[in-house]
C-alpha positions as CSV (number, residue, x, y, z in Angstrom):
1,M,-8.8,-7.9,0.7
2,Q,-5.4,-8.3,2.2
3,V,-3.0,-5.6,3.4
4,V,0.4,-5.8,1.8
5,A,2.0,-2.6,3.0
6,V,1.6,0.1,5.8
7,S,3.1,3.5,5.7
8,T,2.7,7.2,6.7
9,D,4.8,8.2,3.7
10,L,2.5,9.4,0.9
11,V,5.3,9.3,-1.7
12,R,6.2,5.7,-0.8
13,L,2.5,4.7,-1.0
14,G,2.3,6.3,-4.5
15,F,5.4,4.4,-5.6
16,L,4.0,1.1,-4.3
17,Q,0.7,1.7,-6.0
18,A,2.5,2.4,-9.3
19,L,4.5,-0.8,-8.9
20,L,1.4,-2.9,-8.4
21,R,-0.6,-1.2,-11.2
22,D,2.3,-1.8,-13.6
23,A,2.1,-5.5,-12.6
24,G,-1.7,-5.6,-13.3
25,I,-2.7,-5.5,-9.7
26,E,-5.2,-2.8,-8.6
27,P,-4.4,-1.6,-5.0
28,L,-6.7,0.2,-2.6
29,V,-5.5,2.7,0.0
30,L,-7.3,2.2,3.3
31,D,-7.4,4.7,6.2
32,A,-6.8,7.7,3.8
33,H,-9.6,9.7,5.4
34,I,-8.5,9.3,9.0
35,S,-5.0,10.2,8.0
36,A,-6.3,13.5,6.5
37,V,-8.4,14.3,9.6
38,E,-5.5,13.9,12.0
39,G,-3.6,16.6,10.1
40,G,-0.8,14.6,8.6
41,I,1.2,14.1,11.8
42,G,1.7,10.4,11.0
43,A,-0.4,9.1,13.9
44,F,-2.5,6.9,11.7
45,P,-0.6,5.0,8.9
46,R,-2.4,4.2,5.6
47,R,-2.7,0.6,4.6
48,L,-2.3,-0.6,1.0
49,A,-4.5,-3.5,0.2
50,V,-5.2,-5.8,-2.8
51,R,-7.7,-8.5,-3.6
52,T,-7.0,-11.7,-1.7
53,Q,-6.3,-13.6,-4.9
54,D,-3.6,-11.0,-5.9
55,A,-1.9,-10.9,-2.4
56,A,0.9,-13.4,-3.1
57,A,1.7,-11.8,-6.5
58,A,1.6,-8.3,-4.9
59,R,4.0,-9.3,-2.1
60,A,6.3,-10.8,-4.7
61,V,6.3,-7.5,-6.8
62,L,7.0,-5.4,-3.7
63,R,9.8,-7.8,-2.5
64,D,11.4,-7.7,-5.9
65,A,11.5,-3.9,-5.7
66,G,13.2,-4.1,-2.3
67,E,10.1,-3.1,-0.3
68,D,8.9,-4.5,3.0
69,T,5.5,-6.2,3.0
70,V,3.1,-7.0,5.8
């Protein structure tokens, strides 16, 4: 797995997930549980990861949408 984006914004993460799924890439949100435990104050960002073989394509999809990647 490779992380392609990091954010504390749940709406942005949902949008990025939709972009990747539309491109046929299945994303995984990491750190969702710790973010919930800390009360949503934004101390722990969530990471959006994809399979290593999909990382380059995922970054291209996100860049084409004007999003920053890791």
